[in-house]
Every structure is written in C-alpha cells, then in structure tokens.
C-alpha positions in Angstrom: 2.6 102.6 111.2 3.2 99.1 109.6 5.6 97.1 111.9 7.5 95.9 108.8 8.3 99.5 107.7 9.4 100.2 111.2 11.8 97.2 111.3 13.1 98.2 107.8 13.6 101.8 108.6 16.1 101.2 111.4 18.7 99.2 109.4 18.3 101.8 106.7 18.9 104.7 109.1 22.0 102.8 110.4 23.4 102.3 106.9 22.8 106.1 106.2 24.6 107.0 109.2 27.5 104.5 108.5 27.8 105.8 105.0 28.1 109.4 106.3 30.8 108.4 108.8 32.7 106.8 106.1 32.6 109.8 103.9 33.6 112.0 106.7 36.6 109.7 107.5 37.7 109.7 103.8 37.4 113.5 103.7 39.5 113.9 106.8 42.0 111.6 105.5 42.2 113.5 102.2 42.9 116.7 104.2 45.6 115.2 106.1 49.3 116.0 104.6 51.0 113.2 103.0 54.2 112.4 105.2 57.2 111.8 103.2 59.9 109.6 104.6 63.6 110.4 104.0 66.6 108.5 105.4 70.1 110.0 105.7 73.2 107.8 105.9 76.5 109.2 107.0 79.4 107.7 108.8 80.8 110.8 110.3 79.2 113.6 112.5 77.2 116.8 112.0 77.9 118.7 108.8 76.8 122.1 107.3 75.6 119.9 104.4 73.0 118.4 106.7 71.9 121.9 107.9 71.7 123.0 104.2 69.5 119.9 103.4 67.2 120.7 106.2 66.9 124.3 105.2 66.4 123.4 101.5 63.6 120.9 102.4 61.9 123.6 104.6 62.0 126.1 101.8 60.4 123.6 99.5 57.4 123.2 101.9 58.5 120.3 104.0 58.0 120.5 107.7 59.6 117.9 110.0 57.3 115.9 112.0 54.2 117.3 109.9 54.7 116.2 106.3 58.4 115.0 106.6 60.1 112.4 108.7 63.9 112.7 108.5 65.7 109.5 109.8 69.2 110.8 110.3 72.0 108.4 111.2 75.5 109.9 111.8 78.8 108.6 113.4 78.0 105.1 112.2 80.5 102.3 111.3 80.1 100.7 107.7 78.5 97.7 109.4 76.0 100.0 111.3 75.2 101.8 108.0 74.5 98.4 106.3 72.0 97.5 108.9 70.4 101.0 108.6 70.3 100.8 104.8 68.5 97.3 105.2 66.0 98.9 107.5 65.4 101.6 105.0 64.7 99.0 102.4 62.3 97.1 104.7 60.4 100.3 105.5 60.2 101.3 101.9 61.0 104.7 102.5 60.7 107.5 99.9 64.3 108.6 99.3 67.8 107.8 100.8 70.3 110.6 101.0 73.8 109.3 101.2 76.7 111.5 102.2 80.0 110.4 100.8 80.9 107.6 98.6 81.0 104.9 101.3 77.4 105.7 102.3 76.3 105.8 98.6 77.9 102.3 98.0 76.2 100.8 101.1 72.8 102.3 100.0 73.2 101.1 96.5 74.1 97.6 97.8 70.9 97.5 99.9 68.3 98.6 97.3 67.6 99.0 93.7 64.2 100.3 94.1 64.4 103.2 96.5 65.7 106.4 94.8 69.2 107.7 96.2 70.5 111.2 96.3 74.2 111.4 96.9 76.4 114.2 98.2 80.2 114.3 97.7 80.9 111.3 95.4 84.3 112.2 94.0 83.7 110.1 90.8 80.1 108.8 90.6 80.8 107.4 87.1 83.9 105.5 88.0 82.2 104.2 91.4 79.4 102.8 89.2 76.6 104.9 90.8 75.6 106.5 87.5 76.2 105.6 83.8 77.1 109.4 83.1 76.7 112.6 84.9 74.4 114.1 82.1 72.0 111.1 82.3 72.5 108.8 85.2 70.1 106.0 84.0 70.0 104.4 87.5 68.0 104.9 90.6 70.9 107.3 91.8 71.7 110.9 91.3 73.1 113.9 93.3 76.0 116.1 93.6 79.9 115.5 93.2 82.5 116.6 95.7 84.2 118.8 93.3 84.4 119.8 89.6 87.5 117.9 88.7 91.0 116.9 90.2 92.4 120.4 89.4 90.7 121.7 92.7 93.6 120.1 94.5 96.1 122.4 92.6 94.0 125.3 93.4 93.9 124.2 97.1 97.7 123.9 97.1 97.9 127.4 95.5 95.7 129.0 98.1 97.7 127.3 100.8 101.0 128.8 99.5 99.4 132.3 99.2 98.2 132.0 102.9 101.7 130.8 104.0 104.2 132.3 101.7 107.2 130.8 103.7 106.0 127.3 102.7 108.9 125.4 101.1 108.4 121.5 101.9 105.0 120.2 102.3 103.8 116.8 103.5 101.0 115.6 101.3 98.7 112.9 102.9 96.3 111.1 100.5 94.3 107.8 100.6 96.3 105.1 98.9 93.9 102.3 99.6 92.7 100.0 96.7 89.6 101.7 95.1 90.8 105.2 96.0 92.6 105.8 92.9 90.9 109.2 92.4 92.9 110.4 95.5 96.0 109.6 93.8 94.9 111.6 90.7 94.3 114.6 92.9 97.9 114.1 94.4 99.4 114.0 90.9 97.8 117.3 90.1 99.2 118.9 93.3 102.7 117.3 92.7 102.9 118.7 89.2 101.9 122.2 90.2 104.3 122.2 93.4 107.5 123.3 91.4 105.7 126.3 89.8 104.9 127.4 93.4 108.3 126.9 94.6 107.4 123.9 96.8 108.8 120.4 97.3 106.4 117.7 97.9 106.7 115.0 100.5 104.3 112.2 99.5 102.7 110.3 102.3 100.3 107.6 100.8 98.2 106.2 103.7 96.4 102.9 103.6 94.9 102.8 107.2 93.9 105.0 110.0 97.0 103.5 112.0 99.2 104.7 109.1 97.9 108.2 109.8 99.3 108.2 113.3 102.6 106.4 112.2 103.1 109.1 109.4 102.5 112.0 111.9 104.9 110.6 114.4 107.5 110.4 111.7 107.1 113.8 110.1 110.4 115.6 109.6 111.9 118.4 107.5 108.5 119.7 106.4 107.0 123.0 107.1 103.3 122.3 106.2 100.7 119.5 105.9 98.4 119.3 103.0 95.4 116.8 102.9 94.0 115.3 99.8 90.6 115.1 101.5 89.0 111.8 102.0 87.0 109.6 104.6 90.2 108.0 105.7 91.4 111.0 107.5 88.0 112.1 109.2 88.5 109.8 112.1 91.9 111.3 112.8 90.9 115.0 112.5 91.7 116.0 116.1 95.1 114.0 116.0 96.2 115.7 112.8 95.2 119.1 114.0 96.9 118.6 117.4 100.1 117.4 115.7 100.1 120.5 113.4 99.5 122.8 116.3 102.1 121.2 118.6 104.8 121.4 115.9 103.7 124.9 114.6 102.8 123.5 111.1 100.2 125.1 109.0 97.5 122.6 108.1 94.9 122.5 105.4 91.3 121.5 106.3 88.8 119.4 104.5 85.0 119.7 103.7 83.9 117.6 106.6 86.6 119.1 109.0 85.6 121.8 111.2 87.8 124.8 110.2 87.5 126.1 113.8 89.3 122.9 115.1 92.4 124.1 116.8 95.3 123.5 114.5 93.5 123.8 111.2 94.7 127.1 109.4 93.1 127.2 105.9 90.2 125.6 104.1 89.4 126.2 100.4 86.6 123.9 99.4 83.1 123.6 97.9 80.5 125.5 99.7 79.2 122.5 101.8 75.9 124.2 103.1 75.1 124.9 99.4 75.6 121.3 98.4 73.1 120.3 101.0 70.5 122.8 99.9 70.9 121.5 96.3 70.4 117.8 97.6 67.1 119.1 99.0 66.1 120.1 95.5 66.8 116.6 94.2 64.7 115.1 97.1 61.8 117.4 96.4 61.8 116.6 92.6 61.8 113.0 93.4 59.0 113.3 95.9 57.0 115.0 93.3 57.3 112.2 90.8 60.6 112.8 89.0 63.0 109.7 88.4 66.6 109.8 89.5 67.7 108.7 86.1 66.4 111.8 84.4 68.0 114.3 86.9 71.6 115.0 85.8 74.4 114.9 88.4 75.8 118.4 89.4 79.2 119.6 90.1 80.0 122.4 92.6 79.7 126.0 91.4 80.6 127.9 94.7 83.8 127.6 96.7 84.7 129.1 100.0 88.0 130.2 101.5 88.1 130.1 105.3 91.0 131.2 107.4 91.6 130.5 111.1 93.6 133.4 112.8 93.4 131.7 116.2 95.4 128.8 114.7 97.7 131.3 113.0 98.4 132.9 116.2 99.0 129.8 117.9 101.7 128.7 115.4 103.2 132.2 115.1 102.1 132.9 111.5 100.9 136.1 109.9 98.6 135.7 106.9 99.1 138.3 104.2 96.5 141.0 104.1 95.3 140.5 100.5 94.6 136.9 101.3 92.7 137.9 104.4 90.6 140.3 102.3 89.6 137.4 100.0 88.5 135.1 102.6 84.7 134.3 102.8 85.1 133.5 106.4 87.6 134.4 109.1 87.8 132.9 112.5 89.4 135.4 115.0 
C-alpha cells in the first residue's frame, strides 16, 4: 500500500469517528427533556394555592427535578423578595409566579422581560399590573383575589348566619396608603350591616403594631371580622388567640389556616383551585403564549369552612342548616 494513502487514511478515519460522536451527542441532547425554570415569590408561608400550583403543573406533564425546576421562596421580607426577584432576572428564568399584590409589585419592578403570573391581586388594573382584565397588554397576567368588593358583604352575611347572636362587630381593614381597595370592601360591609341587624365598629389599621393595639383596646363587641389583606398575616396567631381568650367569633382569611385555634368561619375563594388555574397560565406561557394575550380570570368557586373545635372553645353552637352547607367542617 502507498505510504501516502496510509498517512491520509488515518486522519480521515479520525474525522469520521469524530463526526459520528458529534451526531450521537446531538441526538442524545435532542432526546433530553427541556428543563423549564419557574420562580415563586411569596412573603408568607405555605399555602393551598402552592399545592394547587404544583398539582396543576404535574397534571400538565411537568415533573419537578426532571423537566421542571421550581424555585420557591416563602416567608420572606419585602427586602428579601427584591433580592430574589433580581436573581430571577439575572438567571433569566422562564416564568415568575407572584402570590399576592406585594410580590407582584416587586416582580414587576425587577423585570419587564420575564412573564409574570400573579395570584390574589385585589385590583390588577388599579395596581398597574395590566391595562385591562380582558386584555392585559403587559408581561403580566393571572388571577384576582375575588370577583368584586361585594364578596365582603357575602362574607359578613355568612358570618351572621353562623353566629345568629352577633350584634356588634369589630371590622379590621388595611387603611395604609395604596390600600384603598380594602376601604371599598369595608364600605360594602358597612352598608350591608343594618340589613343584617349588625352594628359596625370600624378599625382602620395602618401598621402591624396597630393590630396589637386595636386588639388590646377591643370592647363592647361580640365578633371580629377581617377585610383580608397582607397586613394581618403576620398577626394571625395573635388575632386568633385574642378571639379565643375573649370568646369572640372570628372570620378567617384566604391565607389563614382555618384550623388555627380561634378562627371560626371562613368564606373565601377556593385557594387550591386558584393555584391549579395559575398552573394553566404557566403551562400556556411555557408553550409559547404571551401574557398580554391571556385574560385575567376572577374566581368562580368559593368555600365555606367551619371550625367546630373553635365553636366549642368559645361556647358557640352553629345552626344545623349552616353546618349542612359547609364545604369543610373541622371537628
């Protein structure tokens, strides 16, 4: 054999092997599932909404640690959430899920490029998250906390049905600047109260410290009603303990655990269902949809939960017809 041919044959063989290796590597890479990265921002603790989100993503075909990486951050201060949102931007994750208006505001301030799916924004248009609920026209979309302010009237009505002896109710609501929607909810409850035979003792709150001061000064009331908001989440145990000690029936909020000793009744949106629907938004965006083309949804399912343990502790008997209507009863 010609020496020249033998010399040329070797590099050609090497090139062929190298080409086959490259093709094999590319085929292997093509067969690997794409890993989607989703970050979750929330200033409070675990919530049924997060469980619903995980279940919804699983139903859509996403398996954590396989084709989905969930970066979940709970129980964070606003300052910590700012840092986390900045990290999400730097990592260029695929979608941010923001639970609550505070987390959504922080996410929006951190990035205009990463799609954001919010849960439980009270008024996304007023908050500047979207142009309209029907057509967001921004990089943000998601699900509101409730259909409208009339829900507060329904909550008060259910409270009165569960506790027929109610006469004077302390109503706590967030009165900080920028929380005008809480005041609107309070006005709905205040106007309805006379028709229910109730007198309202308004308790506008502007800080967590004021929550403690208000609880300490409560007098001549026989129930506590909360216009739910982030301001009260840090004082859940304190409010519930006060209600239990004074034998006052207390309404719970979406992010409050209804089985917290002291909380009696909760009538709110189906939080788990909200999480499931948020997963639908995340899935659509990961498949190429634009947030601006996905309309904001309002809740369609509501739950009545009653805590009979608390009822017993405060010496209350809930009417049988109200018990029969409950979606969940804690005994």
